[in-house]
C-alpha positions as CSV (number, residue, x, y, z in Angstrom):
1,M,0.6,-12.8,15.2
2,L,-2.7,-12.6,12.9
3,D,-4.2,-15.3,14.7
4,L,-3.7,-13.9,18.2
5,A,-4.9,-10.5,16.9
6,R,-8.1,-12.2,15.7
7,R,-8.7,-14.1,18.9
8,H,-8.7,-10.8,20.9
9,N,-10.6,-8.9,18.2
10,S,-7.7,-6.4,17.8
11,R,-8.5,-3.5,15.3
12,L,-5.1,-1.8,16.2
13,A,-1.5,-2.6,16.7
14,L,1.6,-0.8,18.0
15,L,4.7,-2.2,16.4
16,M,8.3,-1.0,16.3
17,D,9.5,0.8,13.2
18,G,12.7,-0.5,11.7
19,S,12.3,-4.3,11.9
20,P,11.8,-6.4,8.9
21,S,8.6,-7.9,10.6
22,C,7.1,-5.2,12.6
23,G,8.2,-1.8,10.7
24,S,5.2,0.0,9.5
25,S,6.8,2.9,7.7
26,F,10.4,2.2,7.4
27,I,12.8,-0.9,7.7
28,Y,16.6,-1.2,7.7
29,D,18.3,-2.9,4.9
30,G,19.8,-5.8,7.1
31,Q,23.3,-5.0,6.3
32,F,23.8,-3.4,9.9
33,T,24.7,-0.2,8.3
34,G,21.9,1.7,9.7
35,T,20.6,2.2,6.2
36,R,16.7,2.6,6.2
37,H,14.3,2.2,3.4
38,A,10.6,3.4,3.0
39,G,8.3,0.2,3.4
40,Q,6.6,-2.0,5.9
41,G,7.8,-5.4,7.4
42,I,6.0,-8.7,6.9
43,T,3.9,-8.6,10.2
44,A,2.9,-5.0,9.5
45,A,1.6,-5.9,6.0
46,L,-0.2,-9.0,7.2
47,L,-2.1,-7.3,9.7
48,R,-2.9,-4.2,7.5
49,R,-4.2,-6.6,4.7
50,N,-6.4,-8.3,7.5
51,G,-8.1,-4.8,8.5
52,I,-6.0,-4.2,11.5
53,A,-4.4,-0.5,11.7
54,V,-0.7,-0.6,12.4
55,Y,0.9,2.4,14.3
56,S,4.5,2.9,15.3
57,P,5.6,4.6,18.4
58,A,6.3,7.9,16.3
59,Q,2.5,7.7,15.8
60,F,1.6,7.2,19.4
61,S,-0.6,10.4,19.6
62,S,-2.6,9.5,16.6
63,L,-3.1,6.1,18.2
64,E,-4.2,7.5,21.5
65,A,-6.7,9.7,19.4
66,V,-8.1,6.7,17.6
67,M,-8.4,4.7,20.9
68,G,-10.2,7.5,22.3
69,H,-12.7,7.3,19.8
70,T,-13.1,3.6,19.6
71,S,-13.6,2.8,23.3
């Protein structure tokens, strides 16, 4: 994912919260109980460490605002 983001000069990413890979503010515990934990998934953390801002669908209006200022 990081290679793809770099190839396209991506600065922003919209990822689904909850996923152990894509969660940007919470992830599920993996036990299929619906238990959530604060934290981020592997892909979200990797993108952030490399300067790509990660948003979840709950933050869509914030993402739209940022996109309006970066285009």
